[in-house]
N, CA, C and O atoms as a DFTB+ gen file, in Angstrom:
712 C
 N C O
     1  1       0.842      -1.180       0.000
     2  2       0.000       0.000       0.000
     3  2       0.892       1.249       0.000
     4  3       1.967       1.279       0.598
     5  1       0.404       2.251      -0.682
     6  2       1.127       3.512      -0.750
     7  2       0.128       4.662      -0.571
     8  3      -0.948       4.664      -1.168
     9  1       0.504       5.630       0.258
    10  2      -0.354       6.778       0.562
    11  2      -0.008       7.889      -0.423
    12  3       1.138       8.335      -0.472
    13  1      -1.001       8.347      -1.222
    14  2      -0.731       9.293      -2.304
    15  2      -1.628      10.524      -2.273
    16  3      -2.747      10.496      -1.761
    17  1      -1.098      11.604      -2.837
    18  2      -1.892      12.809      -3.066
    19  2      -1.330      13.544      -4.275
    20  3      -0.152      13.404      -4.602
    21  1      -2.182      14.331      -4.940
    22  2      -1.765      15.185      -6.053
    23  2      -1.635      16.602      -5.511
    24  3      -2.463      17.048      -4.716
    25  1      -0.582      17.313      -5.949
    26  2      -0.357      18.649      -5.411
    27  2       0.473      19.503      -6.351
    28  3       1.185      19.009      -7.225
    29  1       0.353      20.808      -6.134
    30  2       1.254      21.771      -6.757
    31  2       2.361      22.052      -5.751
    32  3       2.079      22.337      -4.587
    33  1       3.618      21.976      -6.183
    34  2       4.702      22.330      -5.258
    35  2       4.755      23.837      -5.072
    36  3       4.333      24.590      -5.951
    37  1       5.264      24.273      -3.951
    38  2       5.468      25.695      -3.698
    39  2       6.909      26.015      -4.104
    40  3       7.844      25.406      -3.585
    41  1       7.095      26.963      -5.026
    42  2       8.461      27.302      -5.446
    43  2       9.321      27.733      -4.254
    44  3       8.810      28.343      -3.315
    45  1      10.609      27.424      -4.285
    46  2      11.492      27.735      -3.148
    47  2      11.442      29.194      -2.710
    48  3      11.458      29.472      -1.511
    49  1      11.382      30.128      -3.650
    50  2      11.374      31.539      -3.265
    51  2      10.071      31.922      -2.551
    52  3      10.078      32.803      -1.691
    53  1       8.963      31.274      -2.896
    54  2       7.693      31.512      -2.213
    55  2       7.742      30.834      -0.839
    56  3       7.291      31.401       0.156
    57  1       8.292      29.623      -0.795
    58  2       8.409      28.885       0.467
    59  2       9.221      29.685       1.482
    60  3       8.876      29.711       2.663
    61  1      10.286      30.332       1.041
    62  2      11.118      31.099       1.977
    63  2      10.331      32.233       2.613
    64  3      10.520      32.533       3.792
    65  1       9.448      32.869       1.843
    66  2       8.601      33.915       2.403
    67  2       7.647      33.372       3.454
    68  3       7.324      34.068       4.417
    69  1       7.195      32.138       3.280
    70  2       6.303      31.511       4.258
    71  2       7.074      31.091       5.506
    72  3       6.587      31.249       6.626
    73  1       8.258      30.566       5.311
    74  2       9.076      30.093       6.427
    75  2       9.393      31.246       7.382
    76  3       9.446      31.052       8.597
    77  1       9.601      32.433       6.839
    78  2       9.909      33.594       7.687
    79  2       8.751      33.939       8.620
    80  3       8.954      34.650       9.604
    81  1       7.562      33.461       8.340
    82  2       6.391      33.757       9.170
    83  2       6.142      32.678      10.231
    84  3       5.214      32.799      11.031
    85  1       6.949      31.650      10.240
    86  2       6.700      30.508      11.108
    87  2       7.291      30.704      12.505
    88  3       8.337      30.155      12.851
    89  1       6.583      31.502      13.282
    90  2       6.988      31.744      14.669
    91  2       5.798      32.337      15.405
    92  3       4.840      32.805      14.790
    93  1       5.872      32.310      16.717
    94  2       4.878      32.998      17.520
    95  2       3.699      32.158      17.989
    96  3       2.793      32.680      18.638
    97  1       3.694      30.861      17.671
    98  2       2.621      29.982      18.143
    99  2       3.273      28.813      18.883
   100  3       3.767      27.877      18.255
   101  1       3.274      28.867      20.221
   102  2       3.893      27.792      20.996
   103  2       3.278      26.431      20.671
   104  3       2.060      26.289      20.565
   105  1       4.147      25.442      20.518
   106  2       3.685      24.083      20.266
   107  2       3.342      23.792      18.818
   108  3       2.951      22.670      18.497
   109  1       3.479      24.773      17.932
   110  2       3.188      24.531      16.513
   111  2       4.268      23.626      15.920
   112  3       5.453      23.794      16.206
   113  1       3.855      22.680      15.103
   114  2       4.804      21.877      14.330
   115  2       4.805      22.476      12.923
   116  3       3.976      22.126      12.083
   117  1       5.748      23.381      12.687
   118  2       5.822      24.122      11.438
   119  2       6.266      23.228      10.293
   120  3       7.117      22.355      10.470
   121  1       5.693      23.445       9.127
   122  2       6.058      22.674       7.928
   123  2       7.439      23.097       7.442
   124  3       7.776      24.281       7.435
   125  1       8.221      22.120       7.042
   126  2       9.543      22.401       6.474
   127  2       9.372      22.919       5.043
   128  3       8.391      22.578       4.382
   129  1      10.304      23.733       4.558
   130  2      10.147      24.318       3.217
   131  2       9.901      23.278       2.134
   132  3       9.091      23.497       1.234
   133  1      10.588      22.162       2.216
   134  2      10.455      21.132       1.168
   135  2       9.123      20.385       1.227
   136  3       8.790      19.645       0.302
   137  1       8.365      20.568       2.294
   138  2       7.076      19.877       2.392
   139  2       5.898      20.788       2.051
   140  3       4.758      20.325       2.015
   141  1       6.149      22.058       1.803
   142  2       5.050      22.979       1.489
   143  2       4.472      22.670       0.107
   144  3       5.205      22.554      -0.875
   145  1       3.167      22.540       0.050
   146  2       2.493      22.211      -1.203
   147  2       1.030      22.634      -1.119
   148  3       0.515      22.933      -0.042
   149  1       0.386      22.654      -2.255
   150  2      -1.037      22.959      -2.353
   151  2      -1.716      21.669      -2.838
   152  3      -1.601      21.307      -4.009
   153  1      -2.411      20.992      -1.948
   154  2      -3.030      19.711      -2.290
   155  2      -4.197      19.907      -3.251
   156  3      -5.076      20.739      -3.027
   157  1      -4.185      19.129      -4.315
   158  2      -5.280      19.123      -5.286
   159  2      -6.292      18.038      -4.948
   160  3      -7.501      18.239      -5.071
   161  1      -5.780      16.874      -4.516
   162  2      -6.658      15.760      -4.122
   163  2      -5.833      14.779      -3.310
   164  3      -4.773      14.335      -3.752
   165  1      -6.316      14.440      -2.120
   166  2      -5.695      13.399      -1.310
   167  2      -6.366      12.090      -1.700
   168  3      -7.593      11.991      -1.668
   169  1      -5.576      11.084      -2.066
   170  2      -6.123       9.805      -2.523
   171  2      -6.137       8.753      -1.424
   172  3      -6.968       7.845      -1.451
   173  1      -5.233       8.859      -0.462
   174  2      -5.175       7.894       0.624
   175  2      -4.305       6.701       0.307
   176  3      -3.470       6.735      -0.597
   177  1      -4.520       5.639       1.072
   178  2      -3.744       4.396       0.933
   179  2      -4.266       3.605      -0.267
   180  3      -5.443       3.249      -0.320
   181  1      -3.384       3.334      -1.224
   182  2      -3.777       2.621      -2.438
   183  2      -2.880       1.410      -2.659
   184  3      -1.714       1.400      -2.266
   185  1      -3.448       0.391      -3.295
   186  2      -2.631      -0.743      -3.719
   187  2      -1.745      -0.284      -4.871
   188  3      -2.013       0.747      -5.488
   189  1      -0.708      -1.033      -5.157
   190  2       0.172      -0.673      -6.271
   191  2      -0.581      -0.670      -7.594
   192  3      -0.303       0.160      -8.460
   193  1      -1.523      -1.581      -7.762
   194  2      -2.308      -1.638      -9.001
   195  2      -3.166      -0.387      -9.159
   196  3      -3.211       0.208     -10.236
   197  1      -3.842       0.005      -8.092
   198  2      -4.675       1.215      -8.147
   199  2      -3.799       2.443      -8.344
   200  3      -4.177       3.358      -9.075
   201  1      -2.635       2.478      -7.703
   202  2      -1.708       3.602      -7.870
   203  2      -1.261       3.706      -9.327
   204  3      -1.159       4.810      -9.864
   205  1      -0.998       2.588      -9.959
   206  2      -0.598       2.591     -11.372
   207  2      -1.747       3.085     -12.253
   208  3      -1.528       3.847     -13.194
   209  1      -2.966       2.651     -11.945
   210  2      -4.141       3.122     -12.694
   211  2      -4.321       4.629     -12.512
   212  3      -4.640       5.342     -13.464
   213  1      -4.118       5.103     -11.301
   214  2      -4.255       6.525     -11.013
   215  2      -3.196       7.323     -11.779
   216  3      -3.500       8.365     -12.361
   217  1      -1.972       6.839     -11.777
   218  2      -0.896       7.492     -12.526
   219  2      -1.296       7.626     -14.000
   220  3      -1.122       8.687     -14.599
   221  1      -1.819       6.569     -14.566
   222  2      -2.243       6.590     -15.969
   223  2      -3.377       7.600     -16.187
   224  3      -3.369       8.340     -17.171
   225  1      -4.336       7.630     -15.283
   226  2      -5.467       8.555     -15.417
   227  2      -4.989      10.008     -15.289
   228  3      -5.442      10.872     -16.040
   229  1      -4.093      10.279     -14.362
   230  2      -3.588      11.644     -14.188
   231  2      -2.749      12.080     -15.388
   232  3      -2.766      13.250     -15.769
   233  1      -2.021      11.142     -15.977
   234  2      -1.155      11.461     -17.118
   235  2      -1.950      11.858     -18.354
   236  3      -1.423      12.548     -19.227
   237  1      -3.186      11.443     -18.444
   238  2      -3.993      11.752     -19.631
   239  2      -4.821      13.026     -19.479
   240  3      -5.538      13.416     -20.401
   241  1      -4.723      13.675     -18.316
   242  2      -5.510      14.883     -18.087
   243  2      -4.920      16.054     -18.857
   244  3      -3.706      16.254     -18.887
   245  1      -5.792      16.810     -19.469
   246  2      -5.350      18.013     -20.173
   247  2      -5.469      19.208     -19.239
   248  3      -6.333      19.248     -18.363
   249  1      -4.608      20.158     -19.436
   250  2      -4.667      21.382     -18.653
   251  2      -3.544      22.302     -19.070
   252  3      -2.453      21.849     -19.413
   253  1      -3.809      23.586     -19.039
   254  2      -2.820      24.586     -19.424
   255  2      -2.165      25.176     -18.176
   256  3      -2.754      25.147     -17.095
   257  1      -0.954      25.711     -18.318
   258  2      -0.320      26.396     -17.192
   259  2      -1.194      27.570     -16.734
   260  3      -1.963      28.127     -17.517
   261  1      -1.064      27.934     -15.458
   262  2      -1.843      29.047     -14.921
   263  2      -1.080      29.699     -13.785
   264  3      -0.125      29.135     -13.250
   265  1      -1.519      30.900     -13.425
   266  2      -0.870      31.652     -12.354
   267  2      -1.477      31.306     -11.003
   268  3      -2.673      31.037     -10.891
   269  1      -0.625      31.318      -9.978
   270  2      -1.046      31.036      -8.605
   271  2      -0.506      32.145      -7.704
   272  3       0.619      32.614      -7.878
   273  1      -1.322      32.551      -6.747
   274  2      -0.903      33.551      -5.779
   275  2      -1.478      33.181      -4.417
   276  3      -2.660      32.857      -4.304
   277  1      -0.649      33.230      -3.394
   278  2      -1.129      33.021      -2.031
   279  2      -1.661      34.341      -1.492
   280  3      -1.101      35.405      -1.755
   281  1      -2.752      34.258      -0.734
   282  2      -3.350      35.469      -0.188
   283  2      -4.086      35.142       1.107
   284  3      -4.981      34.297       1.127
   285  1      -3.699      35.819       2.187
   286  2      -4.366      35.648       3.468
   287  2      -3.923      34.395       4.204
   288  3      -3.200      33.552       3.673
   289  1      -4.382      34.304       5.445
   290  2      -4.087      33.141       6.288
   291  2      -5.348      32.778       7.049
   292  3      -6.303      33.553       7.090
   293  1      -5.349      31.611       7.643
   294  2      -6.485      31.179       8.441
   295  2      -6.133      29.930       9.216
   296  3      -4.973      29.526       9.292
   297  1      -7.162      29.324       9.790
   298  2      -6.967      28.122      10.599
   299  2      -8.111      27.158      10.354
   300  3      -9.224      27.568      10.024
   301  1      -7.835      25.887      10.517
   302  2      -8.875      24.864      10.508
   303  2      -9.111      24.460      11.956
   304  3      -8.169      24.184      12.698
   305  1     -10.367      24.430      12.343
   306  2     -10.748      24.146      13.717
   307  2     -11.096      25.450      14.412
   308  3     -10.874      26.538      13.881
   309  1     -11.647      25.314      15.610
   310  2     -12.051      26.505      16.364
   311  2     -11.636      26.384      17.819
   312  3     -11.539      25.289      18.374
   313  1     -11.393      27.545      18.419
   314  2     -11.060      27.588      19.839
   315  2      -9.917      26.660      20.180
   316  3      -8.881      26.671      19.515
   317  1     -10.099      25.852      21.218
   318  2      -9.018      24.953      21.636
   319  2      -8.798      23.797      20.649
   320  3      -7.824      23.052      20.763
   321  1      -9.707      23.658      19.687
   322  2      -9.605      22.569      18.710
   323  2      -8.982      23.007      17.390
   324  3      -9.107      22.296      16.393
   325  1      -8.316      24.153      17.357
   326  2      -7.620      24.568      16.138
   327  2      -6.517      23.549      15.877
   328  3      -5.679      23.295      16.741
   329  1      -6.524      22.975      14.690
   330  2      -5.569      21.902      14.395
   331  2      -4.494      22.280      13.380
   332  3      -3.475      21.599      13.275
   333  1      -4.717      23.372      12.623
   334  2      -3.680      23.804      11.682
   335  2      -3.889      25.257      11.302
   336  3      -4.992      25.797      11.384
   337  1      -2.789      25.872      10.882
   338  2      -2.876      27.205      10.292
   339  2      -2.328      27.132       8.881
   340  3      -1.443      26.330       8.582
   341  1      -2.865      27.977       8.018
   342  2      -2.569      27.866       6.598
   343  2      -2.487      29.222       5.919
   344  3      -2.952      30.234       6.444
   345  1      -1.882      29.214       4.736
   346  2      -1.893      30.354       3.828
   347  2      -2.951      30.058       2.777
   348  3      -3.016      28.950       2.245
   349  1      -3.775      31.050       2.482
   350  2      -4.826      30.880       1.496
   351  2      -4.308      31.078       0.078
   352  3      -3.148      31.430      -0.134
   353  1      -5.187      30.846      -0.878
   354  2      -4.858      30.955      -2.299
   355  2      -5.895      31.843      -2.966
   356  3      -7.094      31.689      -2.734
   357  1      -5.435      32.769      -3.792
   358  2      -6.359      33.605      -4.556
   359  2      -7.214      32.695      -5.435
   360  3      -6.675      31.834      -6.132
   361  1      -8.546      32.870      -5.416
   362  2      -9.420      32.005      -6.232
   363  2      -9.009      32.016      -7.702
   364  3      -8.639      33.049      -8.259
   365  1      -9.087      30.830      -8.310
   366  2      -8.673      30.668      -9.698
   367  2      -9.499      29.552     -10.333
   368  3      -9.546      28.433      -9.821
   369  1     -10.139      29.864     -11.435
   370  2     -10.915      28.860     -12.158
   371  2     -10.009      27.722     -12.631
   372  3     -10.390      26.554     -12.558
   373  1      -8.814      28.060     -13.115
   374  2      -7.887      27.029     -13.604
   375  2      -7.483      26.069     -12.488
   376  3      -7.391      24.863     -12.716
   377  1      -7.244      26.587     -11.293
   378  2      -6.881      25.743     -10.152
   379  2      -8.043      24.833      -9.769
   380  3      -7.853      23.638      -9.538
   381  1      -9.237      25.395      -9.703
   382  2     -10.421      24.601      -9.371
   383  2     -10.649      23.509     -10.409
   384  3     -10.998      22.383     -10.056
   385  1     -10.457      23.831     -11.677
   386  2     -10.636      22.827     -12.732
   387  2      -9.596      21.719     -12.621
   388  3      -9.914      20.552     -12.849
   389  1      -8.363      22.065     -12.275
   390  2      -7.326      21.043     -12.112
   391  2      -7.686      20.113     -10.955
   392  3      -7.523      18.898     -11.066
   393  1      -8.168      20.665      -9.858
   394  2      -8.590      19.832      -8.730
   395  2      -9.748      18.920      -9.149
   396  3      -9.786      17.756      -8.750
   397  1     -10.676      19.425      -9.935
   398  2     -11.794      18.600     -10.412
   399  2     -11.309      17.481     -11.321
   400  3     -11.834      16.369     -11.281
   401  1     -10.302      17.780     -12.143
   402  2      -9.758      16.718     -13.015
   403  2      -9.071      15.633     -12.173
   404  3      -9.132      14.452     -12.516
   405  1      -8.423      16.029     -11.080
   406  2      -7.820      15.041     -10.176
   407  2      -8.908      14.192      -9.523
   408  3      -8.734      12.987      -9.341
   409  1     -10.022      14.816      -9.173
   410  2     -11.164      14.090      -8.604
   411  2     -11.722      13.105      -9.626
   412  3     -12.033      11.965      -9.282
   413  1     -11.850      13.535     -10.869
   414  2     -12.341      12.654     -11.938
   415  2     -11.412      11.457     -12.116
   416  3     -11.875      10.327     -12.269
   417  1     -10.107      11.702     -12.097
   418  2      -9.135      10.607     -12.227
   419  2      -9.305       9.619     -11.072
   420  3      -9.254       8.407     -11.283
   421  1      -9.506      10.125      -9.864
   422  2      -9.692       9.252      -8.703
   423  2     -10.927       8.377      -8.877
   424  3     -10.885       7.175      -8.611
   425  1     -12.005       8.966      -9.316
   426  2     -13.248       8.204      -9.488
   427  2     -13.109       7.153     -10.580
   428  3     -13.651       6.054     -10.461
   429  1     -12.382       7.487     -11.648
   430  2     -12.155       6.505     -12.732
   431  2     -11.429       5.265     -12.209
   432  3     -11.577       4.168     -12.747
   433  1     -10.650       5.462     -11.159
   434  2      -9.885       4.356     -10.568
   435  2     -10.651       3.663      -9.450
   436  3     -10.111       2.797      -8.762
   437  1     -11.916       4.048      -9.272
   438  2     -12.750       3.389      -8.275
   439  2     -12.640       3.944      -6.872
   440  3     -13.147       3.334      -5.931
   441  1     -11.987       5.094      -6.703
   442  2     -11.883       5.683      -5.369
   443  2     -13.178       6.391      -5.004
   444  3     -13.908       6.873      -5.871
   445  1     -13.447       6.446      -3.721
   446  2     -14.658       7.122      -3.251
   447  2     -14.557       8.615      -3.524
   448  3     -13.467       9.185      -3.473
   449  1     -15.684       9.249      -3.813
   450  2     -15.667      10.702      -4.053
   451  2     -15.215      11.466      -2.812
   452  3     -15.497      11.068      -1.681
   453  1     -14.520      12.553      -3.042
   454  2     -14.130      13.451      -1.956
   455  2     -15.380      14.184      -1.497
   456  3     -16.098      14.764      -2.312
   457  1     -15.642      14.161      -0.207
   458  2     -16.863      14.784       0.308
   459  2     -16.627      16.221       0.768
   460  3     -17.575      16.996       0.893
   461  1     -15.375      16.577       1.020
   462  2     -15.083      17.943       1.463
   463  2     -14.990      18.885       0.261
   464  3     -14.547      18.493      -0.819
   465  1     -15.407      20.107       0.464
   466  2     -15.300      21.134      -0.571
   467  2     -13.816      21.480      -0.737
   468  3     -13.077      21.581       0.242
   469  1     -13.398      21.658      -1.983
   470  2     -12.010      22.026      -2.268
   471  2     -11.746      23.439      -1.752
   472  3     -12.344      24.404      -2.229
   473  1     -10.848      23.552      -0.778
   474  2     -10.447      24.845      -0.200
   475  2      -8.936      24.949      -0.348
   476  3      -8.193      24.528       0.538
   477  1      -8.481      25.506      -1.460
   478  2      -7.033      25.538      -1.698
   479  2      -6.293      26.319      -0.619
   480  3      -6.674      27.432      -0.259
   481  1      -5.236      25.712      -0.120
   482  2      -4.435      26.318       0.942
   483  2      -3.084      25.612       1.024
   484  3      -2.885      24.541       0.451
   485  1      -2.182      26.230       1.736
   486  2      -0.875      25.633       2.023
   487  2      -0.780      25.535       3.541
   488  3      -0.783      26.553       4.233
   489  1      -0.696      24.324       4.054
   490  2      -0.607      24.141       5.505
   491  2       0.767      24.603       5.983
   492  3       1.803      24.129       5.516
   493  1       0.744      25.534       6.920
   494  2       1.993      26.079       7.462
   495  2       2.398      25.417       8.764
   496  3       3.586      25.316       9.071
   497  1       1.406      24.959       9.541
   498  2       1.724      24.320      10.820
   499  2       0.560      23.458      11.273
   500  3      -0.602      23.750      10.994
   501  1       0.900      22.395      11.975
   502  2      -0.095      21.573      12.667
   503  2      -0.012      21.946      14.142
   504  3       1.074      22.158      14.681
   505  1      -1.174      22.023      14.784
   506  2      -1.238      22.478      16.162
   507  2      -1.850      21.412      17.059
   508  3      -2.697      20.625      16.638
   509  1      -1.402      21.411      18.285
   510  2      -1.987      20.556      19.306
   511  2      -2.076      21.388      20.576
   512  3      -1.069      21.701      21.210
   513  1      -3.309      21.737      20.928
   514  2      -3.557      22.543      22.127
   515  2      -2.762      23.849      22.151
   516  3      -2.215      24.230      23.185
   517  1      -2.704      24.514      21.032
   518  2      -2.017      25.812      20.974
   519  2      -2.873      26.858      21.685
   520  3      -4.100      26.811      21.599
   521  1      -2.245      27.794      22.380
   522  2      -3.010      28.854      23.053
   523  2      -3.841      29.643      22.027
   524  3      -3.307      30.183      21.058
   525  1      -5.145      29.695      22.262
   526  2      -6.055      30.349      21.314
   527  2      -5.634      31.777      21.013
   528  3      -5.661      32.204      19.858
   529  1      -5.245      32.521      22.045
   530  2      -4.883      33.922      21.829
   531  2      -3.632      34.063      20.966
   532  3      -3.488      35.047      20.240
   533  1      -2.726      33.090      21.040
   534  2      -1.516      33.133      20.211
   535  2      -1.857      32.835      18.751
   536  3      -1.307      33.457      17.842
   537  1      -2.765      31.886      18.531
   538  2      -3.198      31.572      17.163
   539  2      -3.915      32.787      16.569
   540  3      -3.650      33.173      15.430
   541  1      -4.815      33.379      17.336
   542  2      -5.554      34.556      16.865
   543  2      -4.598      35.708      16.556
   544  3      -4.762      36.396      15.548
   545  1      -3.611      35.918      17.409
   546  2      -2.632      36.993      17.187
   547  2      -1.807      36.719      15.935
   548  3      -1.513      37.639      15.172
   549  1      -1.430      35.452      15.721
   550  2      -0.648      35.100      14.529
   551  2      -1.475      35.375      13.273
   552  3      -0.973      35.964      12.316
   553  1      -2.742      34.950      13.275
   554  2      -3.610      35.172      12.112
   555  2      -3.763      36.667      11.847
   556  3      -3.684      37.103      10.699
   557  1      -3.979      37.446      12.889
   558  2      -4.128      38.888      12.713
   559  2      -2.842      39.509      12.161
   560  3      -2.898      40.362      11.276
   561  1      -1.706      39.094      12.670
   562  2      -0.423      39.661      12.243
   563  2      -0.091      39.332      10.791
   564  3       0.624      40.091      10.136
   565  1      -0.602      38.209      10.277
   566  2      -0.238      37.770       8.924
   567  2      -1.414      37.795       7.948
   568  3      -1.320      37.256       6.845
   569  1      -2.511      38.415       8.349
   570  2      -3.738      38.378       7.539
   571  2      -3.582      39.004       6.160
   572  3      -4.339      38.672       5.248
   573  1      -2.634      39.887       5.991
   574  2      -2.444      40.541       4.694
   575  2      -1.422      39.822       3.815
   576  3      -0.974      40.373       2.810
   577  1      -1.055      38.608       4.184
   578  2      -0.086      37.842       3.386
   579  2      -0.473      37.859       1.916
   580  3      -1.630      37.641       1.559
   581  1       0.492      38.115       1.092
   582  2       0.315      38.040      -0.358
   583  2       1.667      37.634      -0.932
   584  3       2.679      38.287      -0.676
   585  1       1.678      36.561      -1.706
   586  2       2.929      36.108      -2.305
   587  2       3.067      36.698      -3.703
   588  3       2.087      37.158      -4.289
   589  1       4.278      36.683      -4.228
   590  2       4.411      36.964      -5.657
   591  2       3.636      35.893      -6.437
   592  3       3.463      34.771      -5.962
   593  1       3.184      36.248      -7.610
   594  2       2.490      35.282      -8.477
   595  2       3.537      34.372      -9.102
   596  3       4.610      34.821      -9.506
   597  1       3.209      33.085      -9.177
   598  2       4.088      32.163      -9.893
   599  2       3.263      31.359     -10.888
   600  3       2.042      31.258     -10.773
   601  1       3.953      30.796     -11.859
   602  2       3.321      30.037     -12.934
   603  2       3.361      28.555     -12.590
   604  3       4.436      27.983     -12.412
   605  1       2.191      27.936     -12.496
   606  2       2.108      26.481     -12.285
   607  2       2.103      25.833     -13.668
   608  3       1.129      25.950     -14.411
   609  1       3.185      25.157     -14.005
   610  2       3.244      24.504     -15.306
   611  2       3.355      22.979     -15.182
   612  3       3.559      22.275     -16.171
   613  1       3.216      22.491     -13.949
   614  2       3.135      21.048     -13.705
   615  2       2.566      20.816     -12.309
   616  3       2.600      21.697     -11.451
   617  1       2.050      19.624     -12.106
   618  2       1.664      19.190     -10.769
   619  2       2.236      17.802     -10.578
   620  3       2.668      17.162     -11.537
   621  1       2.239      17.337      -9.344
   622  2       2.876      16.064      -9.070
   623  2       1.997      15.100      -8.302
   624  3       1.023      15.488      -7.657
   625  1       2.363      13.838      -8.389
   626  2       1.790      12.781      -7.562
   627  2       2.844      12.489      -6.502
   628  3       3.971      12.107      -6.814
   629  1       2.458      12.676      -5.247
   630  2       3.380      12.533      -4.126
   631  2       2.977      11.355      -3.252
   632  3       1.795      11.058      -3.084
   633  1       3.983      10.693      -2.702
   634  2       3.722       9.705      -1.662
   635  2       3.979      10.369      -0.320
   636  3       4.786      11.292      -0.214
   637  1       3.291       9.893       0.693
   638  2       3.391      10.453       2.035
   639  2       3.801       9.349       2.994
   640  3       3.173       8.291       3.047
   641  1       4.857       9.605       3.751
   642  2       5.400       8.636       4.698
   643  2       5.397       9.265       6.076
   644  3       6.052      10.286       6.287
   645  1       4.683       8.688       7.004
   646  2       4.560       9.240       8.352
   647  2       5.760       8.873       9.214
   648  3       6.319       7.780       9.117
   649  1       6.136       9.828      10.062
   650  2       7.200       9.584      11.036
   651  2       6.905      10.442      12.269
   652  3       5.985      11.260      12.258
   653  1       7.682      10.253      13.314
   654  2       7.481      11.032      14.534
   655  2       7.790      12.511      14.322
   656  3       7.258      13.360      15.038
   657  1       8.640      12.829      13.351
   658  2       8.990      14.220      13.051
   659  2       7.975      14.874      12.120
   660  3       8.127      16.045      11.772
   661  1       6.958      14.147      11.717
   662  2       5.987      14.654      10.746
   663  2       6.081      13.856       9.462
   664  3       6.918      12.963       9.336
   665  1       5.232      14.174       8.525
   666  2       5.223      13.427       7.269
   667  2       6.384      13.842       6.366
   668  3       6.823      14.992       6.358
   669  1       6.858      12.861       5.612
   670  2       7.887      13.082       4.598
   671  2       7.214      12.797       3.267
   672  3       6.516      11.793       3.123
   673  1       7.420      13.677       2.290
   674  2       6.775      13.525       0.996
   675  2       7.816      13.252      -0.076
   676  3       8.899      13.836      -0.072
   677  1       7.474      12.361      -0.987
   678  2       8.349      12.069      -2.120
   679  2       7.574      12.286      -3.403
   680  3       6.455      11.797      -3.556
   681  1       8.174      13.019      -4.322
   682  2       7.571      13.235      -5.630
   683  2       7.723      11.949      -6.434
   684  3       8.838      11.509      -6.715
   685  1       6.605      11.358      -6.797
   686  2       6.612      10.089      -7.534
   687  2       6.507      10.297      -9.046
   688  3       7.167       9.600      -9.817
   689  1       5.681      11.250      -9.467
   690  2       5.460      11.517     -10.890
   691  2       5.230      13.008     -11.098
   692  3       4.721      13.699     -10.216
   693  1       5.609      13.490     -12.270
   694  2       5.348      14.877     -12.684
   695  2       4.404      14.826     -13.883
   696  3       4.584      14.021     -14.797
   697  1       3.391      15.700     -13.865
   698  2       2.430      15.806     -14.951
   699  2       2.488      17.236     -15.486
   700  3       2.027      18.163     -14.820
   701  1       3.053      17.425     -16.685
   702  2       3.156      18.778     -17.245
   703  2       1.782      19.349     -17.590
   704  3       0.873      18.628     -18.000
   705  1       1.660      20.646     -17.414
   706  2       0.482      21.386     -17.865
   707  2       0.949      22.154     -19.103
   708  3       1.774      23.062     -19.007
   709  1       0.421      21.783     -20.240
   710  2       0.876      22.394     -21.512
   711  2      -0.274      22.942     -22.322
   712  3      -0.063      23.483     -23.408
């Protein structure tokens, strides 16, 4: 079994701007620069056969390059149950369509439909019992985040490997957007 997801990588120069903001929340497990990504579709644990079918389905998807910009920050969860903080993404029809094509590829391979609404974001930190006032202060301090625009001309299929230090991601396949 292999745990997979499709994502856009965050360019190193954009990642460095995010890394500089990773402070001020006690107990946060901040994402390392090389793990920053924008998930298009999480597929979960798949057999090698299903993973191969998924690779084939993703490889046949059409899509053109498009611009991406990060904008704003927020959190998932509320009060003492805040579990992560993230950088938002400027809405983009091209990005939404790419996520839908990843969903279509998943369904073609027999995977269950994603029930959550696609909310593009880059997870900056995972939290466990972080002080609410510190999370709120961090969000307020970084609410005007805006990254330079970058061109997404490919997306990847990544494997995810869990460890005590957090997940490690490996790029398994690249799918050009042309």
